[in-house]
C-alpha positions in Angstrom: -42.9 -77.7 -116.6 -43.2 -74.7 -114.9 -46.5 -73.2 -114.8 -47.0 -69.4 -115.9 -47.5 -66.9 -112.8 -51.6 -66.4 -112.6 -52.4 -62.7 -112.0 -55.3 -62.7 -110.1 -57.9 -59.9 -111.5 -59.5 -58.4 -107.8 -62.7 -58.7 -108.1 -65.9 -56.4 -108.4 -66.3 -55.6 -104.9 -62.5 -54.9 -104.7 -62.2 -53.1 -107.8 -65.1 -51.2 -106.1 -63.8 -50.2 -103.2 -60.3 -49.1 -104.9 -62.1 -46.9 -107.0 -63.9 -45.0 -103.9 -60.2 -44.7 -101.8 -58.8 -42.8 -105.4 -61.6 -40.7 -105.6 -61.8 -39.7 -101.7 -58.0 -38.9 -102.4 -58.0 -37.1 -105.1 -61.3 -35.1 -103.7 -58.9 -34.6 -100.0 -56.2 -33.5 -102.5 -57.5 -30.7 -104.3 -59.6 -29.5 -101.0 -55.8 -29.2 -99.7 -55.1 -27.6 -102.9 -57.9 -25.0 -102.4 -57.0 -24.5 -98.9 -53.9 -22.9 -99.5 -54.3 -21.1 -102.9 -57.3 -19.7 -100.7 -54.7 -19.2 -97.9 -52.2 -17.1 -99.5 -55.0 -15.3 -101.7 -56.4 -14.1 -98.4 -53.0 -13.2 -97.7 -52.3 -11.7 -100.7 -55.5 -9.2 -100.1 -55.3 -8.7 -96.8 -53.2 -5.6 -96.1 -50.5 -5.5 -94.1 -50.7 -3.6 -90.5 -49.7 -0.1 -90.8 -46.3 0.1 -87.6 -48.3 2.8 -85.1 -45.9 6.5 -85.5 -43.6 6.9 -82.9 -44.5 10.3 -81.2 -42.0 12.9 -81.9 -39.7 13.6 -78.5 -40.9 16.7 -76.8 -38.1 19.2 -76.7 -36.8 22.8 -75.5 -36.1 24.9 -78.3 -34.7 21.6 -80.0 -33.3 20.1 -77.4 -34.7 16.8 -76.3 -36.7 16.4 -72.9 -35.1 13.5 -70.7 -36.3 12.3 -67.5 -33.7 12.0 -65.0 -33.7 10.2 -61.4 -31.6 11.4 -58.1 -31.9 11.2 -54.3 -33.4 13.9 -52.0 -33.2 13.3 -48.0 -34.6 14.4 -44.7 -32.8 15.6 -41.8 -33.9 15.8 -38.0 -33.9 18.6 -35.9 -29.8 17.3 -35.1 -29.1 17.1 -38.9 -29.1 13.1 -38.7 -30.1 12.2 -42.1 -33.7 10.0 -41.4 -34.9 9.6 -44.8 -33.7 9.2 -48.3 -36.5 9.2 -51.2 -35.5 8.3 -55.3 -38.0 10.9 -57.0 -37.8 11.8 -61.6 -37.7 14.9 -62.5 -37.6 16.6 -66.5 -34.2 18.5 -68.2 -33.3 19.2 -71.5 -29.5 19.8 -71.5 -27.6 22.9 -73.8 -24.5 21.5 -75.3 -22.0 24.2 -75.5 -19.3 22.6 -77.0 -16.0 20.6 -76.1 -18.3 17.9 -74.1 -19.5 20.6 -71.6 -23.1 20.4 -71.3 -26.0 22.4 -69.0 -28.5 21.0 -67.6 -32.1 23.0 -67.2 -34.6 21.3 -64.9 -38.1 21.5 -65.8 -39.8 23.5 -62.5 -44.1 23.3 -62.8 -45.6 26.3 -61.7 -47.6 26.8 -58.5 -48.3 28.4 -55.4 -46.8 29.1 -52.1 -45.8 31.2 -49.4 -42.7 33.3 -50.2 -40.4 34.5 -47.3 -40.6 33.0 -43.6 -42.8 32.7 -40.5 -42.2 34.9 -37.8 -41.3 32.5 -35.5 -38.1 30.9 -37.4 -34.9 31.3 -36.0 -32.6 33.8 -37.5 -35.6 35.5 -39.3 -34.6 39.1 -40.7 -37.3 41.9 -41.2 -37.6 42.0 -45.3 -38.9 38.2 -45.4 -42.3 39.3 -44.5 -44.5 36.3 -45.6 -46.6 36.7 -49.1 -48.5 34.7 -51.3 -47.1 34.2 -54.4 -47.9 32.7 -58.2 -45.0 31.3 -60.6 -45.3 30.2 -64.0 -43.4 26.8 -65.3 -40.2 27.5 -66.3 -36.6 25.7 -66.3 -33.8 26.6 -64.0 -29.9 25.1 -63.6 -30.0 22.3 -62.5 -26.2 23.2 -61.1 -25.1 26.2 -60.4 -23.1 27.8 -63.5 -19.3 26.1 -63.2 -15.8 27.4 -64.4 -16.1 25.3 -67.2 -19.5 26.5 -68.7 -18.4 29.9 -68.2 -15.2 29.1 -70.0 -17.3 27.5 -73.4 -19.6 31.3 -73.7 -17.5 33.8 -72.2 -14.0 32.2 -72.8 -12.1 32.9 -69.7 -12.0 32.1 -66.0 -12.5 34.9 -62.9 -12.8 32.1 -60.2 -10.9 32.7 -57.1 -10.8 28.8 -57.0 -9.5 27.8 -60.5 -10.2 23.9 -60.0 -11.9 24.3 -63.2 -14.1 21.6 -64.4 -17.4 21.4 -62.2 -16.6 24.1 -59.4 -18.8 26.7 -59.5 -17.4 29.8 -61.5 -17.4 32.8 -58.9 -15.7 36.6 -58.7 -18.7 37.2 -61.0 -21.1 40.7 -60.6 -24.3 41.1 -61.5 -22.8 43.0 -64.7 -21.2 40.0 -66.0 -24.0 37.2 -65.3 -25.8 39.2 -68.0 -23.5 39.4 -70.5 -23.3 35.6 -69.7 -27.0 35.5 -70.5 -26.3 36.8 -73.6 -24.4 35.5 -75.0 -25.6 32.2 -74.1 -29.0 33.0 -75.6 -27.6 34.4 -78.7 -25.5 30.5 -79.1 -28.3 28.3 -78.3 -31.3 31.1 -79.1 -33.2 30.4 -76.1 -34.2 33.4 -74.0 -31.7 32.9 -70.2 -31.6 35.1 -67.9 -30.9 35.5 -64.2 -34.0 33.6 -62.0 -36.4 36.5 -60.0 -36.4 35.9 -56.1 -39.7 34.3 -56.8 -38.7 31.9 -59.1 -35.3 31.0 -57.0 -37.3 30.7 -53.7 -40.2 28.8 -55.2 -37.4 26.2 -56.9 -35.8 26.1 -53.6 -37.9 25.3 -51.4 -39.5 22.8 -53.5 -42.6 22.8 -51.4 -41.4 23.1 -48.3 -41.6 25.2 -45.5 -39.4 24.3 -43.4 -35.9 26.4 -43.2 -34.1 24.8 -45.6 -35.7 22.1 -48.0 -34.1 19.4 -45.9 -35.7 20.1 -43.3 -35.4 22.1 -39.5 -31.6 22.3 -39.9 -28.2 21.5 -41.8 -25.7 19.7 -41.1 -21.9 19.7 -43.3 -22.9 16.5 -44.6 -25.2 17.4 -47.0 -24.1 21.1 -47.8 -21.3 23.0 -47.9 -21.1 26.4 -45.2 -19.5 27.7 -42.3 -19.7 24.4 -39.5 -18.0 25.7 -37.3 -21.5 27.3 -36.4 -24.9 25.5 -35.7 -28.8 26.4 -36.8 -31.3 24.8 -33.9 -30.3 21.6 -32.6 -27.6 20.8 -35.1 -24.0 19.9 -34.2 -20.9 21.6 -35.6 -19.2 19.9 -38.5 -16.5 20.6 -41.3 -16.0 24.2 -42.6 -14.0 23.7 -45.6 -13.3 27.6 -46.5 -13.5 26.7 -50.3 -16.2 26.0 -52.9 -17.0 22.3 -53.6 -17.7 20.6 -56.9 -21.4 21.3 -58.2 -23.9 18.2 -57.4 -21.5 16.6 -54.0 -24.7 16.5 -52.3 -27.7 15.5 -51.9 -30.6 17.6 -54.0 -34.0 19.3 -53.1 -37.6 18.3 -54.4 -36.9 19.4 -58.0 -34.0 17.9 -58.5 -32.2 21.0 -57.8 -28.4 20.7 -56.1 -26.2 23.4 -54.2 -29.1 25.9 -53.1 -28.0 26.4 -49.6 -24.2 27.2 -49.5 -21.4 26.8 -51.7 -21.9 30.1 -53.9 -24.4 33.1 -53.1 -26.6 33.1 -56.3 -27.3 36.5 -58.1 -31.0 37.6 -58.9 -32.4 39.2 -61.6 -34.3 41.8 -59.5 -33.7 45.0 -57.7 -33.6 44.5 -54.3 -37.0 46.0 -52.0 -36.7 45.8 -48.6 -40.5 45.2 -48.6 -41.6 43.1 -51.4 -44.4 42.1 -50.1 -45.4 46.1 -51.7 -43.8 45.2 -54.8 -46.8 43.9 -56.1 -45.8 44.1 -60.5 -42.4 41.5 -59.8 -44.3 39.1 -57.1 -48.0 38.7 -56.6 -50.0 39.8 -59.7 -47.5 38.5 -61.8 -44.1 37.3 -60.9 -41.8 36.3 -64.1 -42.7 40.3 -65.1 -39.0 40.8 -64.1 -37.8 38.0 -66.7 -39.9 39.4 -69.0 -38.0 43.0 -68.6 -35.0 41.0 -68.7 -35.8 39.7 -72.1 -35.8 43.3 -73.5 -32.3 43.8 -72.1 -30.7 40.6 -73.7 -32.2 40.9 -77.2 -31.0 44.5 -77.4 -26.9 44.7 -77.3 -25.0 43.9 -74.3 -24.0 47.8 -72.6 -23.8 48.9 -69.3 -26.4 51.8 -69.9 -28.6 49.9 -71.3 -28.7 47.5 -67.9 -29.2 50.1 -66.0 -32.4 50.7 -67.6 -33.4 48.1 -64.7 -33.4 51.0 -62.0 -31.9 49.8 -59.1 -28.0 49.9 -58.6 -28.1 47.0 -55.6 -29.2 43.1 -56.4 -30.5 40.1 -54.5 -28.3 37.1 -53.4 -29.4 34.3 -52.4 -28.3 30.7 -50.8 -25.5 31.3 -48.9 -21.9 30.6 -49.6 -19.1 28.1 -48.4 -18.1 30.9 -46.2 -21.7 31.6 -44.9 -22.9 30.6 -41.5 -26.4 28.0 -42.2 -28.3 30.5 -40.8 -27.6 32.8 -44.0 -28.3 29.4 -45.9 -32.1 29.5 -45.3 -34.6 29.3 -48.3 -36.0 32.9 -47.3 -32.9 34.4 -46.3 -32.1 37.6 -48.9 -28.5 40.0 -48.5 -29.2 43.2 -50.2 -26.1 45.4 -49.8 -23.9 44.8 -53.2 -24.0 46.2 -55.9 -24.7 45.2 -59.9 -20.8 45.7 -60.7 -19.7 44.2 -57.2 -17.5 41.1 -57.3 -16.7 38.9 -54.2 -15.2 35.2 -54.2 -18.2 34.1 -53.0 -21.0 35.0 -55.7 -22.0 32.7 -58.2 -25.4 32.1 -60.1 -27.7 30.0 -62.1 -29.7 30.6 -65.4 -33.5 30.5 -65.9 -35.2 29.7 -69.0 -38.4 31.2 -69.5 -39.7 31.4 -73.0 -38.3 28.4 -74.0 -41.1 26.4 -75.7 -41.7 22.8 -75.7 -42.8 21.4 -78.9 
C-alpha cells in the first residue's frame, strides 16, 4: 500500500535561523523604505536653486551694443602688406527701415598728438601738433551711404548714383546738418558731424604715422588717385569714381575709408592755427559738438546754422580724386564754404550723448 507522504517538521535550530532571516529581511525592508521616504521629504523641503538672472544687454538709446570682428593691416614703406591682424570692436546699429542700418562704432576716449610732425612729407603749415584729449564717442563705421541718405532725406543727390552701399556725395555742410537733425528726430539720439579732433583721433586709432596703415598708401587698401605716389610707394590704379564703403581694410578702431573715397565734412569752423583755438581743442575737444546739439535741437533753418560762426568748414581724409598726400591723417582742407557741393564731398556722423544702459 502507498504510504502517505510524511511532512518533515523543521528541527528547532532550523526554525530559529529562519525566524532570524525573516526578522533581518523585515528590518532591511523598513530601512530601505525609510531611506526612500526621507530622501523624498528632503527633496521636497530643500528649495530649488534660483537660476541666475541674465544681465541686460547694454544699449545706447534702446539700440543693443554688440561685438564685431574686423581685420586691419600694416604696410611697409613701399606699400606692401606686411601684417594682418584681427581685432574686435563694439557697435550699435540704428535701424533706418527697409533693411537699411547705420553702424556706430564705440571709440574710447583718450589723449593724442593732433597734427603732424615737421618731418612728415607733404605737411601743411596748418597742421601744428598739439596734445588733445577727447571723451568717448560713437562714430559711423562707414561714410554715410546713398541708401542711408535716401532713408532719411527721401532723395539721392549723388553724382555717382549707384545707390546701396556707395557713399553719398555732392552734399554741403548745411545738407549734412539737416540730415543729422532728421536722424536725431527719428532715433531720439543726438547725431552731429565729428569735430576735427574727434575725426583725427578716430582716424589715427593710436597711430602716429602719416596713414593709419603705416608710412604710405597703396590702391590695394584705399581709393585715391593712384597715378601719384607717397614716399617710396608704387603707382596704382585710378578708379575715377567712388567705391562701396568697406571695400578696403579697417583701421585699428574698425572704421573704413577714412583715407580717400570722399572728403568728410567736420563740424568745426576752420581755424588755421587750431593750436590757439583752445575752446575747441585743448580744454574741451567736444565743445563744438555740444554747440551742435543746441542747433539740431532747434528747428532746422539756415539762419540758425549761421550762429555757428564761420562760413568755412573743415574737410578731412581725401577722396577718390586726391593725391595720396591729401589723404593723410592730418590733412585739412579749408577753402570750401558750408553751402558748397562737390562730387567728392561726403561725411560720416558722430553720436556723443547717447547713454549706455
